[in-house]
C-alpha positions, 0 to 999 in steps of 0.5 A: 416601524419602531425599533427597540432592543429586547433580551430573549433566553435560549439555548445554542450549540456553540462549536468552540476552538477546542471542540473543532480541533478535537473533531478535526484531529478525530477524522485524520488519518495516522499519517495526516496526524503525524503531520499535524503533531509535527506542525503543532511541534514546530509552531507551538514553543510549549509543545514538547515530545514526552522525554519517555517516547524520545530516543534521547534526552537533547538536555542531557549532554553525551560524553562521547569519549567516555560512551566509545570507550565503555567496555561490555561489563559497564566500566568506563576505560580512560584513554590516556595520552601515553597510548598514542599511536605510533609514528610508524604505524602502517598505513593498512593497520587496524585500531586493534593493532595498537590498541589491545582492548579496543572493541569495535563500535556498534556500527560494525555489529552483525544486526546492523550489518544485516540493516545495512544489507537491507536498506541497500537491497531496497534502494530504488536505483534502477534505470527507467525502461528508456534508459534501459533501451538506450543503453542496449542501442549504444552497443548496436554496431550501425551507422549514424543514421540508423542510431538516430532512427533507433532513438526516435523509435525507443523514445515512442515506446510507452510506459507498457513497452508498446510502440505508439503511432507506428504508421505516423511514426514510419512515414516522419522518420523516412521523410526526415532520414530519407530512408525507405520503409524497409530501412525502419523496419529493420532497425525496429526489429533489432530493437525488438530483440532488446531486453525485456522480450516482447518490447517494441512490439505494435499490438498484443499479438506482436508482443507475445509472438516475440516473446515466443520466438525468443524461448527454446525452439523445443519448449512444449506447445510453442509451435501451438502457441504461435499458431494461436497468437496468428489471429486467434487470441480472441477465441483464447480469450473466450477460452473457446476451445472448440473454436480453436480446434476448428480454426487451427486443426490442433489437438485439445491437449496440444491448445491446453498446453499452448494456453498455459504457455501463452498465459504465462508470458508478459502482456506489458513488458515495460511494466517492471521498469515502471516507478512503483512505491509500495504503500505500506499501512500501519494499524491504528489498532491492534487485536490479539487474543490473550488468556482466552479473550480478545484485547484491543490496544492502540498502536503506540507509534500512533500515540506520541506523548506531548507534554507542556515545555516547563521551562517556557511555562516558567516564564509566564507571569500572571499579572504581566499583560506585555505582547511577549507574555500574551504570546506565551499564554496563547501558546500554552492555551493552545498546547493545552486544547491540543494535548486534550484533543489528542488524548480525546481521539485516542479515547474515542478510537479505542472505545469504538474499536473495543465496541466493534471487536465485541460485536464481531468476535465470531469473525475474529474466530471463524472468518467472513462468513461469521460476520455479523450485521453492524451499523454506526447507529449500533456502536453510536447507541452502545457509547452514547455518542453520536453516529458522526463521531463514530464515522469520523473515528472510523474513517482511514483507521486501520485494525490489525487482527490475527486474520489480517489488516482490515479498515475499521469500515470493514466491520460495518455492513447492512442486513438481509433477513433469514428464513428463520427470522434473524439477519445476516451480514452482506459481507458474510453473504459475499463470502458465501457467493465467493466460496460457491463460485471458487467450488463451482465446475467450470464447464457449468458455472453457477448463474445468479439465480442458482446462487440465490437457490443455494443461499436459500437453502443455507437460510438466506433469502435474497433476490437475484438482483442482490446476488448480482450486485454482491457478485459485482462487488466481489469482481466476479464475472457473470456465468457466461464469461466464467464458463470453460468452452469444451 
């Protein structure tokens, strides 16, 4: 086989580093973007935050003495050496006792005091469930053996507040401390009197019973509630009032009062002590109606303004090819790529959001039932970009509207044909199903077939299995589970 060299002309799409970076930044969430920006600022000397977005300019020295003594009128008053602190000044004296024109610093203002109170109120310094129980066990008047047994029992309580593996634990404690089962049971009874009510229960029935026993004996329905928890919780879960009446011999009204009392109890007494952090979402896009028109703007918190550091840029010499100069040039090029990628990201997200708002104005005006069907292709065709770009621009991005905070993906949904030849959004159909189920008779809940018929009367033709799919997506149980047995 003869080898030869030849030239061929062709076209190919090449992913440049700048394009790859722009695509990667576009699909990042706001939190990931902040981390990416911080990493770029730490690694690239040519990048810096714009002074307009920073709280103070580090390049300008701060005259602490002048700023501290600045009066409300804007004039700066000097503290001279003649205004020295008296030698016989009392220990508990305040500054205004020495200086007549002393004004307390801003840290003591009412606004800052309110902020500090808010921060202190939200500090997470609460004890764990085990620590809470151990502190109570230390107040028990028991001997050393019972104290050790109590420590083992507390250690066996899970995060929901239930005692795990009671049979095996009881046998192990009997052999380890040479005690009777009754003694272990007695220590357990003491722990079950601890706070929170219902702690150290071995099953749900015992947990509810312990809480009922700590209520006021004159509480309406407490006797019936204790009777229901003693082996009839399954009937209560099924809302089978007739079955409860036959099993307990109680009147229907008494059963309903007891059922309401039981539902107010805590089935997981240890949950309030679990470590949980609230996840707060900050919107990337803000939508507001001004002068009768819907305005879309980017959240300034997610748009940090970066710029090239002019100080380091002045060190670059075009003709110099030394190692340090090459490093500075590479940093400059990377900084420009990064800034351009950020600007492209913001522009793409804003354009996509504006298109979504334009298409979903009816939703913003009237709610979920007015949601229009929308797919990625519709936005891509209007903006002249690829569908994958729209997908990246809407991934993990959130829009704040007068109706609430929504993910951008929420505004996209498939469509269903209507009897008039039009289309209806799947989100709107789900909202209709939710409204119909919310207004149904509990004794005669609407089946999926009935819901399909009701939707047909409103001009939406969907199959029963489609209704079932939408109902399951809304976490609505089927009709036989929603029925209240009378």
